[in-house]
Every structure is written in structure tokens, then in C-alpha cells.
KOLMAR-748770 format. One line per 10 residues: their letters; for each residue z, y, x of C-alpha. Coordinates in nm, 3 decimals. Layout:
N
A	Z Y X  ...
% end
This chain:
672
MFDLCLFAGT	-4.477 -0.351 1.939  -4.244 -0.362 1.686  -3.938 -0.617 1.580  -3.890 -0.551 1.211  -4.099 -0.368 0.953  -3.861 -0.231 0.638  -3.997 -0.073 0.340  -3.722 0.160 0.240  -3.703 0.468 -0.014  -3.359 0.339 -0.175
TEGRRLVEFL	-3.031 0.423 -0.082  -2.964 0.044 0.069  -3.306 0.103 0.268  -3.156 0.411 0.433  -2.815 0.247 0.483  -3.016 -0.038 0.648  -3.198 0.208 0.857  -2.831 0.358 0.959  -2.727 -0.001 1.066  -3.069 -0.064 1.266
RETPLSVYVS	-3.077 0.265 1.479  -2.782 0.120 1.642  -2.911 -0.203 1.764  -3.185 -0.242 2.032  -3.442 -0.351 1.787  -3.757 -0.145 1.722  -3.819 -0.034 1.356  -4.114 0.047 1.162  -3.992 0.224 0.829  -4.255 0.278 0.552
VATEYGETLV	-4.155 0.512 0.259  -4.387 0.647 -0.019  -4.340 1.012 0.020  -4.299 1.270 0.280  -4.000 1.357 0.079  -3.877 1.021 0.139  -3.915 1.070 0.500  -3.698 1.353 0.525  -3.397 1.116 0.383  -3.463 0.841 0.642
PQGSNITVHA	-3.191 0.842 0.936  -3.363 0.934 1.251  -3.294 0.734 1.561  -3.478 0.665 1.890  -3.603 0.311 1.814  -3.673 0.392 1.459  -4.059 0.497 1.365  -4.123 0.640 1.014  -4.484 0.619 0.800  -4.488 0.819 0.500
GRLDRAQMAA	-4.754 0.720 0.258  -4.819 0.464 -0.018  -4.970 0.122 0.077  -5.180 -0.096 -0.113  -5.185 -0.482 -0.057  -5.475 -0.470 0.150  -5.332 -0.189 0.375  -5.011 -0.377 0.398  -5.183 -0.695 0.507  -5.390 -0.504 0.795
LFARERFALV	-5.039 -0.353 0.909  -4.861 -0.652 0.932  -5.198 -0.853 1.098  -5.203 -0.590 1.367  -4.822 -0.557 1.463  -4.713 -0.917 1.398  -4.370 -0.808 1.285  -4.092 -1.088 1.369  -3.964 -0.962 0.976  -4.059 -0.761 0.688
VDATHPFAAE	-3.789 -0.626 0.479  -3.849 -0.553 0.133  -3.610 -0.262 0.031  -3.788 -0.103 -0.240  -3.665 0.006 -0.567  -3.577 -0.282 -0.833  -3.797 -0.138 -1.086  -4.094 -0.110 -0.833  -4.220 -0.466 -0.925  -4.576 -0.391 -0.802
ATGNIASAAG	-4.510 -0.285 -0.457  -4.256 -0.589 -0.427  -4.552 -0.816 -0.528  -4.803 -0.642 -0.301  -4.559 -0.712 0.000  -4.475 -1.063 -0.090  -4.872 -1.109 -0.137  -4.940 -0.929 0.212  -4.689 -1.131 0.399  -4.789 -1.445 0.276
ETGIEVVRLV	-5.149 -1.383 0.369  -5.025 -1.291 0.706  -4.790 -1.541 0.748  -4.491 -1.314 0.818  -4.149 -1.387 0.675  -4.048 -1.125 0.443  -3.680 -1.104 0.274  -3.587 -0.917 -0.018  -3.316 -0.675 -0.026  -3.147 -0.697 -0.355
REEEGAVVEA	-2.942 -0.425 -0.527  -2.563 -0.505 -0.628  -2.582 -0.546 -1.010  -2.307 -0.383 -1.228  -2.143 -0.580 -1.512  -2.244 -0.548 -1.852  -2.149 -0.250 -2.011  -1.994 -0.344 -2.385  -2.046 -0.006 -2.530  -2.434 0.037 -2.436
TYAASIAEAA	-2.728 -0.039 -2.586  -2.991 -0.251 -2.378  -3.368 -0.237 -2.359  -3.591 -0.462 -2.166  -3.841 -0.185 -2.092  -3.915 0.170 -2.113  -4.125 0.100 -2.401  -3.876 -0.073 -2.604  -3.609 0.211 -2.511  -3.872 0.483 -2.643
ERLKGTEGNI	-3.911 0.314 -2.961  -3.535 0.289 -3.030  -3.466 0.638 -2.940  -3.716 0.699 -3.235  -3.470 0.658 -3.476  -3.202 0.876 -3.360  -3.108 1.231 -3.368  -2.968 1.472 -3.090  -3.050 1.564 -2.736  -3.175 1.300 -2.491
LLTTGSKELL	-3.089 1.283 -2.111  -3.342 1.070 -1.912  -3.240 0.998 -1.578  -3.509 0.689 -1.524  -3.743 0.902 -1.302  -4.076 1.070 -1.348  -4.316 0.774 -1.332  -4.259 0.673 -1.692  -4.224 0.968 -1.891  -4.506 0.935 -2.118
PFTKVPNYRE	-4.352 0.679 -2.342  -4.087 0.893 -2.469  -4.300 1.143 -2.578  -4.338 0.956 -2.865  -3.971 1.064 -2.983  -4.011 1.296 -3.274  -3.939 1.659 -3.136  -3.930 1.534 -2.771  -4.001 1.892 -2.641  -3.658 2.047 -2.776
RLYARVLPMQ	-3.476 1.700 -2.755  -3.569 1.570 -2.405  -3.416 1.638 -2.072  -3.581 1.486 -1.757  -3.368 1.431 -1.441  -3.590 1.375 -1.168  -3.641 1.404 -0.801  -3.706 1.751 -0.671  -4.065 1.674 -0.519  -4.402 1.855 -0.643
SSLAACEAAG	-4.529 1.518 -0.782  -4.230 1.489 -1.001  -4.275 1.824 -1.158  -4.649 1.768 -1.195  -4.571 1.455 -1.416  -4.328 1.656 -1.616  -4.574 1.898 -1.670  -4.831 1.647 -1.802  -4.574 1.469 -2.018  -4.529 1.806 -2.173
IPPAHIIAMQ	-4.136 1.865 -2.075  -4.065 2.231 -2.079  -3.948 2.363 -1.728  -3.609 2.482 -1.895  -3.570 2.120 -1.972  -3.639 1.960 -1.608  -3.350 1.895 -1.369  -3.472 1.823 -1.032  -3.212 1.709 -0.812  -3.159 1.400 -0.558
GPFGEELNRA	-2.896 1.153 -0.655  -2.721 0.962 -0.691  -2.442 1.182 -0.837  -2.072 1.152 -0.892  -1.897 1.120 -1.242  -1.796 1.484 -1.306  -2.146 1.633 -1.195  -2.317 1.408 -1.448  -2.030 1.493 -1.702  -2.150 1.882 -1.642
IIRMTQAKHL	-2.523 1.797 -1.675  -2.441 1.597 -2.014  -2.250 1.905 -2.134  -2.493 2.153 -2.017  -2.797 1.960 -2.190  -2.539 1.901 -2.513  -2.691 1.549 -2.465  -2.600 1.283 -2.743  -2.777 1.007 -2.571  -2.800 0.890 -2.216
VTKDSGPSGG	-3.113 0.692 -2.073  -3.064 0.490 -1.753  -3.219 0.211 -1.555  -2.965 -0.048 -1.439  -2.980 0.089 -1.089  -2.661 -0.081 -0.943  -2.358 0.110 -0.738  -2.596 0.263 -0.507  -2.799 0.446 -0.769  -2.481 0.610 -0.939
FAEKIAAARR	-2.489 0.330 -1.245  -2.128 0.323 -1.298  -2.064 0.711 -1.251  -2.349 0.777 -1.514  -2.165 0.529 -1.762  -1.813 0.658 -1.717  -1.940 1.030 -1.744  -2.115 0.946 -2.087  -1.828 0.741 -2.223  -1.605 1.054 -2.125
EGASVLIIGR	-1.851 1.312 -2.307  -1.891 1.105 -2.615  -2.264 1.049 -2.550  -2.414 0.705 -2.628  -2.596 0.488 -2.341  -2.922 0.302 -2.331  -2.971 0.110 -2.070  -3.298 -0.046 -1.945  -3.228 -0.379 -1.780  -3.373 -0.493 -1.440
PPEQGGMRFT	-3.692 -0.660 -1.392  -3.587 -1.048 -1.287  -3.569 -1.100 -0.902  -3.628 -1.418 -0.731  -3.410 -1.465 -0.448  -3.347 -1.213 -0.186  -3.011 -1.112 -0.025  -2.739 -0.841 -0.104  -2.694 -0.569 0.194  -2.400 -0.748 0.356
ELVQHLASRF	-2.576 -1.109 0.362  -2.899 -0.919 0.520  -2.707 -0.761 0.771  -2.544 -1.080 0.864  -2.887 -1.285 0.866  -3.024 -0.989 1.085  -2.743 -1.034 1.319  -2.773 -1.396 1.357  -3.170 -1.372 1.378  -3.181 -1.111 1.662
GISVSPRVSV	-2.847 -1.184 1.848  -2.733 -0.828 1.725  -2.352 -0.734 1.803  -2.212 -0.602 1.477  -1.848 -0.505 1.567  -1.777 -0.167 1.392  -1.577 0.145 1.526  -1.237 0.165 1.321  -1.053 0.464 1.260  -0.691 0.448 1.133
IGLGMGNPEL	-0.639 0.796 1.005  -0.283 0.958 0.898  -0.369 1.203 0.619  -0.055 1.383 0.621  0.069 1.500 0.285  -0.262 1.507 0.120  -0.394 1.833 0.168  -0.705 1.823 0.377  -0.622 2.120 0.550  -0.350 1.957 0.739
LTGEAKTALA	-0.567 1.700 0.890  -0.656 1.759 1.277  -1.002 1.858 1.379  -1.022 1.471 1.538  -0.903 1.314 1.217  -1.176 1.531 1.006  -1.475 1.421 1.227  -1.377 1.067 1.214  -1.335 1.080 0.856  -1.647 1.255 0.807
AAECVIGAKR	-1.826 0.998 1.025  -1.695 0.683 0.809  -1.940 0.480 0.606  -1.673 0.307 0.438  -1.292 0.397 0.338  -1.015 0.178 0.304  -0.683 0.246 0.173  -0.434 0.293 -0.116  -0.583 0.386 -0.443  -0.497 0.729 -0.432
MVEATAGGRP	-0.582 0.796 -0.065  -0.950 0.644 -0.090  -0.971 0.837 -0.422  -0.915 1.180 -0.250  -1.109 1.107 0.055  -1.415 0.852 -0.022  -1.621 1.137 -0.165  -1.887 0.907 -0.310  -1.886 0.635 0.011  -1.834 0.283 -0.054
FLASMDHAEI	-1.448 0.192 -0.044  -1.170 -0.063 -0.072  -0.865 0.023 -0.260  -0.620 -0.234 -0.080  -0.273 -0.197 0.106  -0.294 -0.552 0.167  -0.329 -0.586 0.556  -0.491 -0.966 0.570  -0.740 -0.820 0.284  -0.817 -0.490 0.498
AGFIHAHPEY	-0.874 -0.691 0.812  -1.084 -0.979 0.608  -1.301 -0.693 0.466  -1.402 -0.537 0.793  -1.484 -0.879 0.921  -1.684 -0.962 0.626  -1.875 -0.621 0.598  -2.092 -0.599 0.937  -2.301 -0.351 0.783  -2.068 -0.050 0.811
REIAVVMSGD	-2.073 0.051 1.177  -1.786 0.350 1.114  -1.469 0.243 0.918  -1.210 0.493 0.815  -0.872 0.315 0.749  -0.662 0.612 0.590  -0.281 0.631 0.536  -0.064 0.864 0.397  0.139 1.081 0.617  0.170 0.985 1.007
TGFYSGAKKL	0.077 0.680 1.148  0.366 0.602 1.323  0.623 0.742 1.060  0.690 0.424 0.827  0.340 0.343 0.763  0.152 0.009 0.707  -0.040 0.117 1.019  0.240 -0.070 1.205  0.153 -0.430 1.078  -0.212 -0.347 1.029
IPLLAEFAPR	-0.300 -0.216 1.396  -0.232 -0.587 1.565  -0.470 -0.762 1.283  -0.744 -0.491 1.412  -0.710 -0.532 1.772  -1.065 -0.713 1.824  -1.215 -0.397 1.702  -1.009 -0.162 1.945  -0.910 0.105 1.654  -0.865 0.456 1.713
IYPGISSLQY	-0.547 0.576 1.569  -0.528 0.947 1.441  -0.160 1.073 1.356  -0.098 1.306 1.092  0.173 1.536 0.987  0.456 1.347 0.849  0.684 1.447 0.533  0.972 1.503 0.781  0.825 1.743 0.985  0.650 1.917 0.682
LCARLKTAWD	0.970 1.969 0.523  1.178 2.044 0.823  0.895 2.348 0.886  0.926 2.431 0.520  1.303 2.474 0.587  1.263 2.618 0.933  1.492 2.411 1.066  1.461 2.143 1.366  1.435 1.754 1.317  1.495 1.616 1.640
DVKVLSLHGR	1.856 1.554 1.521  1.811 1.432 1.211  1.882 1.085 1.094  1.572 0.894 0.923  1.592 0.660 0.631  1.346 0.472 0.426  1.454 0.374 0.071  1.116 0.353 -0.074  1.075 0.026 -0.170  1.345 -0.116 0.024
GGSAVPAVLE	1.682 -0.041 -0.167  1.963 0.063 0.051  2.202 0.367 0.049  2.197 0.686 0.187  2.562 0.718 0.199  2.674 0.551 0.548  2.402 0.773 0.699  2.546 1.081 0.535  2.893 0.993 0.616  2.794 0.977 0.993
HRKVFALVGG	2.511 1.241 1.052  2.472 1.604 0.976  2.125 1.589 0.874  1.975 1.280 0.678  1.614 1.262 0.584  1.515 0.998 0.323  1.207 0.888 0.185  1.296 0.788 -0.183  0.975 0.725 -0.358  0.927 0.616 -0.741
AGGAQRVCEE	1.042 0.745 -1.030  1.431 0.870 -1.025  1.442 0.812 -0.675  1.568 1.137 -0.578  1.820 1.112 -0.885  1.975 0.793 -0.743  2.047 0.909 -0.434  2.240 1.225 -0.560  2.413 0.995 -0.789  2.533 0.758 -0.529
LSEAGLGHVS	2.658 1.038 -0.325  2.849 1.190 -0.571  2.985 0.846 -0.669  3.088 0.821 -0.301  3.279 1.145 -0.318  2.980 1.374 -0.156  2.890 1.545 -0.414  2.937 1.872 -0.231  2.715 1.798 0.052  2.387 1.996 0.050
VTVGERLSYP	2.036 1.805 -0.085  1.679 1.978 -0.063  1.433 1.795 -0.240  1.055 1.831 -0.136  0.819 1.744 -0.442  0.456 1.671 -0.397  0.454 1.874 -0.048  0.135 2.042 0.073  -0.029 2.037 -0.297  -0.075 2.341 -0.480
DERITEGTAE	0.216 2.218 -0.743  0.449 2.182 -0.429  0.824 2.253 -0.532  1.144 2.263 -0.285  1.440 2.248 -0.464  1.811 2.287 -0.285  2.162 2.249 -0.436  2.452 1.982 -0.428  2.421 1.628 -0.461  2.627 1.695 -0.777
ELSSRAFDPL	2.409 1.963 -0.923  2.086 1.763 -0.865  2.241 1.414 -1.002  2.126 1.508 -1.334  1.777 1.656 -1.256  1.450 1.491 -1.278  1.185 1.492 -0.964  0.828 1.385 -0.934  0.797 1.042 -0.789  0.617 1.185 -0.508
CVLLVRNKNA	0.916 1.338 -0.325  1.163 1.331 -0.026  1.503 1.456 0.040  1.674 1.631 0.314  2.059 1.615 0.307  2.309 1.803 0.513  2.685 1.743 0.554  2.875 1.934 0.778  3.157 1.751 0.774  2.986 1.429 0.885
RPPCRTACLP	3.156 1.239 1.159  3.085 0.937 1.377  3.262 0.608 1.223  3.523 0.413 1.440  3.356 0.105 1.508  3.668 -0.103 1.519  3.729 -0.342 1.221  4.026 -0.160 1.137  3.995 0.099 0.878  4.356 0.206 0.749
DEAFLRWTGE	4.484 0.071 0.420  4.503 0.397 0.261  4.120 0.427 0.274  4.061 0.152 -0.006  4.142 0.179 -0.359  4.412 -0.043 -0.496  4.518 0.057 -0.834  4.349 -0.087 -1.138  4.297 0.071 -1.472  4.618 -0.096 -1.587
GSTVPMTKAE	4.850 0.094 -1.322  4.890 -0.237 -1.125  4.789 -0.292 -0.746  4.558 -0.581 -0.646  4.652 -0.754 -0.317  4.477 -0.672 -0.008  4.472 -0.815 0.356  4.671 -0.558 0.565  4.436 -0.347 0.842  4.623 -0.558 1.143
VRAVSIAKLM	4.538 -0.891 1.002  4.185 -0.774 0.862  4.131 -0.680 1.244  4.232 -0.993 1.400  4.054 -1.210 1.167  3.740 -1.012 1.129  3.733 -1.032 1.537  3.767 -1.413 1.500  3.440 -1.443 1.271  3.254 -1.311 1.584
LEPDSVAYDI	3.002 -1.158 1.301  2.628 -1.025 1.437  2.431 -0.766 1.305  2.207 -0.983 1.095  2.522 -1.250 0.975  2.527 -1.339 0.601  2.904 -1.359 0.543  3.104 -1.480 0.228  3.458 -1.312 0.135  3.615 -1.587 -0.071
GAGTGSVSVE	3.909 -1.435 -0.278  3.798 -1.070 -0.185  4.067 -0.901 -0.380  3.987 -0.514 -0.319  3.718 -0.594 -0.108  3.860 -0.442 0.223  3.733 -0.741 0.418  3.424 -0.725 0.285  3.369 -0.368 0.342  3.454 -0.431 0.717
MAGICTHGHV	3.232 -0.716 0.746  2.945 -0.511 0.595  2.995 -0.214 0.832  2.932 -0.467 1.090  2.676 -0.676 0.912  2.440 -0.382 0.891  2.106 -0.570 0.909  2.250 -0.884 0.736  2.459 -0.929 0.382  2.808 -0.981 0.247
YAVECKPEAA	2.918 -1.134 -0.051  3.252 -1.059 -0.209  3.339 -1.339 -0.455  3.631 -1.271 -0.678  3.745 -1.452 -0.988  3.986 -1.179 -1.154  3.778 -0.944 -1.320  3.999 -0.628 -1.255  3.977 -0.738 -0.891  3.623 -0.762 -0.906
ALAERNKKRF	3.581 -0.424 -1.051  3.832 -0.277 -0.790  3.588 -0.441 -0.498  3.267 -0.287 -0.666  3.447 0.064 -0.678  3.554 0.049 -0.284  3.189 -0.072 -0.213  3.048 0.251 -0.405  3.304 0.447 -0.213  3.194 0.323 0.121
GLSNLTVVEG	2.804 0.343 0.012  2.741 -0.021 0.126  2.401 -0.143 -0.011  2.441 -0.473 0.182  2.759 -0.574 0.020  2.719 -0.755 -0.322  3.041 -0.822 -0.544  3.023 -1.152 -0.734  3.245 -1.221 -1.022  3.351 -1.554 -1.032
AAPEACAPLP	3.532 -1.852 -0.903  3.432 -2.031 -0.597  3.264 -2.278 -0.519  3.062 -2.245 -0.859  3.010 -1.867 -0.800  2.865 -1.932 -0.478  2.585 -2.172 -0.602  2.315 -1.932 -0.634  2.388 -1.751 -0.295  2.182 -1.774 0.038
PPTHAFIGGT	2.341 -1.997 0.303  2.656 -1.816 0.506  2.643 -1.795 0.887  3.030 -1.687 0.834  3.285 -1.702 0.579  3.611 -1.554 0.522  3.874 -1.743 0.304  4.151 -1.518 0.151  4.228 -1.719 -0.155  4.084 -2.028 -0.317
SGNMREVLGM	4.305 -2.067 -0.630  4.395 -2.441 -0.519  4.024 -2.520 -0.435  4.049 -2.545 -0.061  3.885 -2.882 -0.019  3.593 -2.771 -0.269  3.547 -2.444 -0.136  3.512 -2.585 0.208  3.291 -2.855 0.108  3.033 -2.609 -0.029
LLAKNPAVRI	3.030 -2.386 0.257  2.938 -2.694 0.492  2.673 -2.808 0.257  2.507 -2.472 0.244  2.528 -2.465 0.632  2.705 -2.701 0.842  2.714 -2.474 1.121  2.912 -2.202 0.925  3.206 -2.045 1.106  3.499 -2.009 0.894
VINLIALESI	3.792 -1.805 0.918  4.116 -1.859 0.657  4.443 -1.652 0.604  4.739 -1.849 0.457  5.067 -1.753 0.391  5.232 -2.043 0.188  5.312 -2.364 0.386  5.145 -2.560 0.113  4.845 -2.385 0.164  4.868 -2.423 0.550
AEAMRCIETF	4.937 -2.817 0.493  4.631 -2.842 0.261  4.400 -2.638 0.508  4.511 -2.866 0.808  4.418 -3.175 0.585  4.058 -3.067 0.495  4.009 -2.965 0.856  4.076 -3.314 0.963  3.893 -3.455 0.662  3.568 -3.275 0.737
GFGHTEVVQV	3.583 -3.350 1.107  3.545 -2.976 1.241  3.514 -2.969 1.607  3.671 -2.646 1.682  3.952 -2.527 1.538  4.187 -2.243 1.634  4.544 -2.172 1.453  4.704 -1.837 1.530  5.006 -1.681 1.349  5.029 -1.323 1.324
SVAKAKKLGR	5.329 -1.125 1.245  5.328 -0.751 1.190  5.600 -0.517 1.174  5.566 -0.160 1.118  5.829 0.136 1.182  5.996 0.289 0.887  6.199 0.621 0.924  6.549 0.585 0.801  6.747 0.907 0.869  6.727 1.017 1.255
YHLMNGQNPI	6.597 0.638 1.311  6.284 0.445 1.302  6.344 0.059 1.209  6.074 -0.207 1.229  6.018 -0.315 0.880  5.836 -0.691 0.935  5.576 -0.831 0.675  5.496 -1.168 0.588  5.359 -1.386 0.871  4.982 -1.451 0.826
MIITCEKDTA	4.854 -1.802 0.970  4.464 -1.728 1.083  4.273 -2.073 1.115  3.930 -2.041 1.270  3.714 -2.372 1.252  3.348 -2.467 1.283  3.162 -2.786 1.356  3.001 -2.684 1.707  2.640 -2.804 1.578  2.425 -2.517 1.609
GPGQIQTEET	2.666 -2.246 1.787  2.898 -2.006 1.646  2.758 -1.849 1.322  2.376 -2.012 1.312  2.206 -2.172 1.010  2.211 -2.540 1.047  1.817 -2.676 1.015  1.649 -2.987 1.101  1.528 -2.845 1.406  1.893 -2.739 1.527
EK	1.975 -3.093 1.468  1.714 -3.239 1.690
% end
């Protein structure tokens, strides 16, 4: 006994069989021809009958088998068959559901006809060859077109009955194209060129009938399009709706098998055998536009990089039993798979890694990659300079127009123009190019947006992790020949230690001067950000030069006077005050307004400034205050002796309100 009867013969019908053969339902499939039978997917629960049935034969079949449900998936233009199915089902009291084909939007450049006869009538007033893609059953009306034997080319199914219909209509054998569709755009274009067709005639066959591909091909080849609109359909369900209805009606589990596949560089020959098998088995392909265009091959697809949209699509389309989510490169190497996989946990996705750009480029260069420092600057900003200073080999994903050139420019500006840079463009593609040179040599070159870099610096040295770079490491001279005041190394070290910075801290340096304190803080706040606020233009310019000298992408120089210049900045967790130009009270008020839990360290020399700072600390009610005076003396050689040369004593004041703990952002939750 069968659970369901399916009238197939269309692409949608065959897709429905593919879904049903994975279920416990017993399915009776009816197709009109033996050729149609060969196209139906096989399954142990699938029984196929080939041969046309009239209304009486359908009614007898329904009465004998007593199907729980009949699905009409015949062609949208097979109005007679649809009418017979509905009539026979009504006569025997069996529920019938019509599978409605998805429609394409209206084609602006096309001409529409309501029927075959109207289309043939419109063609009478045209000149040039005509490509008919409407099938073999309704060729006769087109024989009314003048000189039809020379002008008409008929694309029909590769069946004896189709060829016989062409012969009966007087279509010459050389004008018959017997092929099984649907076809892609390029094949449609080739046929239009081969037939020298000036006009394409098609039915509105929807996505599964290759309608969009035919329209696109005609447009690109300059052929006019005549579309025969579909007969109006009453009711019915789209494919997805029908699958969901069947799942609910018969209690079918519809969880798909999801594969997340790393495509590597782009050359399909680099896919692993397992990945090729999984991709070939997929009924639907999901991924970025460039990825799905290269892999879908006429199958349904979703072009998206949005993780939530991808997960939602898989949930909403239970008709796809095998789904491939394709990713560029390797699934574990700066891949969107990292955030997507947790969203697909209920589907237990299988992960197929690919060859990463790092592996590929290093193989091309015959060098190991286990000692390479890896950076991703693609869509993230940042600088390669700190990594190049510290590591002998640095690999960078750059991406985007001008990305490789910008990295080389930054290296040159930071005094690293001599380092070796290898740029790999369009790796694995036929037009692959690998270019080697120094950063300075390549800084003026243009490269493909699809590129990666390997930078080699034989003089790289691990940095000193203490906050005490020598004063000589910083630029101090302005263009006018004067120097900008700078916090000395020993005072910097104590002040920054008192700040108790964290890797993700957001810090202000108010009165930044040369930016020496900002540079030291940015070296600690590697996952945070530092803002160097300086009111004097020449000093701000010097701070910018020192920022570039050390290649610090997490340091921003803000030219302007505090507190006004700090208004657009994010709340700080820490602040260093080296100078306020007489605005101590206003600056402290601004910092506390942005974050009541901010930790502040102030450097002072003048007694008046110290007195003002102490009054402000009392006024604002800081719960924790520490005052330290630092006196530094350095030896200076005089003849055969070394004499100590004293520097001005510096008052270092540390203060915070003890509300949320050292260096935390104060929120309503922390107040509770």
C-alpha cells in the first residue's frame, strides 16, 4: 500500500522524489513517458509508472490504492493533466496538493503573449531566425510564420515523440536541437550564436526551467525575447511549503546533512577527495558570491556571508537534504566558519578543511610556515610594523584594493624599507603571480586585491617588555629645529606601572607632547586603544611621527585641548595626565563623567600645579590616592670622574574612586 502518489515529470517533481526517498513513506510516482522514468531518482520506497493516464484511469488508480495524499507536480502549462488529477481526486475523495513552480519577476525588455497562438501571430511581423524553446507539443501554430522552414529552430527533448512532432511540423533535421535541460547561460548563448537567432521564444518556466538563464543569454547576444505567460494557477504550494507540509502531515524528520567546506585558494584541483565528494553531493550551495558562483554549477544557492542568515536559510529549507557551506581558504584559518559552526550545532556539521593561503604561498617559496607570525589585516585595520620588528617571518592577509601597497608604505615609513616582501596574487589561479622585493621597492606597485604577503626581516628582535624605552628611541625635533618636552624614561616607567594597564585597556594621554608615554602604553594595550591628546600642533605632529615610527595601529593622535578634544572619544579605563594648560579641574571632571571608575596618574613639577591637583582630588572625593615623588639623577662623565647630574623631582599622583575596581568601566550594573 502506498502513502503518497506523485505526478512528476518536472524538475520540481524529481527534487521532491529525492526528498521522499530518504523518508519512510511508500511513494507511487507517475510520469508520462519512458524517458521521464529514466530521470526519476531511484529508491527502495519509490515505485515508478511510465505512461499517460486519462481522468478515468487516474480515478481507478486512486480508488484502488487509496493514497493518503496526491501531489500534482506536472508542468505549469499542462493544464489538462492538472484538471484531470483534480477531478479524479475529487471523485474518489482523496486530498490533492498542487506543487506550484516559483515565478520569475517580469522581464522589462521582453514582449509577452498570453498563448502559443498569440506568440506565433506576433512573430509573423518579424525578420531573422527564431529559437523556439517551448517544447514539441505546440509547434504547429509557428508554421504560420513566413519562411518558417528556414527561420525556425526548435529545441526539444531528446525523445522519439519529440522528433516525430518536429517532422510532422516540417522542421528540417538541421534545425532540430534535441537536448535535456535546463541549461546554463553560456550554453544558451552558444545555441543562440549557432542558430544566429534574432528572437528567442520561451515559456515562463520559472527558476527550475532555466528561465533566467535564457533571458540573460538572449540579452547578452542581442536577441529579442517573446515570453508566453503561464496559465493562472489556483491555490497550491511552493516547494518549500510542500516539504514542510509533508513533514508535518507524516511526521517526517527533515534535518539536513550540512558540510562546511574549505575551498582553498580557488583552484578546484586543490580540494581534498572528501571535500569534492561532499560538494558533489550537495543539493544546495551556500557561501560568498564569488564562492557559490564557482561551485554551484546550476544548483540552488544562497549568496551570503551573514552567519545568522545562513543558519536561518538552512532551517527554512528542509527540502535540501545535503547542503554545502563553502568557505575560501581553510575552515580553521581566519575563516567565517569559526562563528558559523556554533549556529549549526543542531545539524552536527561535518568540517572539510582546505589549503590555506599561508600553506600555499610558503610551499611555493619552499619555506616552512611553523615559525611564521600570522596577521589578518583584511577588514580589520591594524599595522604589520610591530610584528615585523619582532619576528623574522610575518604572513599577512591584506585584501582589498591597495592593501599590499599600504603595508609596504607603512614598513618604509617605519624605517623597515629594507625588509624582504613577497606578494602572492591570485594564488592557484591560471594568472597567479608571485613578486619579491624590498618593502620600499614594492611600495609604489599596484597589486590585485586578492593577495597575501610574506615579510622576512633577518634583523628582527623580540621587544623589551618593560615600559622603559630609551629616550633616544623617540623623535623630539620639530621642523623648526626646536625640541618638544618629553617625559623621561625612568618617570615613564614608574608612571605607567602605577596605571596598572591591561591588554584591553582604553587609555588617554593628556598633554602627550612627543607621545612617548602614548607609545609605551600602546605597547601594553595590544587589544585596547590609546588616545594621545595634544593641543600644540607641532607636538601633535611629532607624536604622529613617533606613532608611525613604532607602527602602532592602536594609537590615535588627537590634536586639540582637553577636555573639549576628548568629547568624541570612548570612555577611558585609564588616563595619564602630563599637562592640562591650567584646566586640571575641567579635565578631571571630564574623565569622571565618562567613567567614574577611571584610574588616573598625574605627573607634576610646579608647586602651584601640585597644590591645584590636591584641591581637585579632595573636591572630587577620590577614594584612593597615592602621592609619590621621584627624583632621578644620571651620571655624567667629567674628565676621569662620573658626577651625578640631578633632574627636576617629579610628583606622581595616582587616584581613583574605588567604585568598580582598578581600570574598569563604570556602568549601572557595577553600581548595583
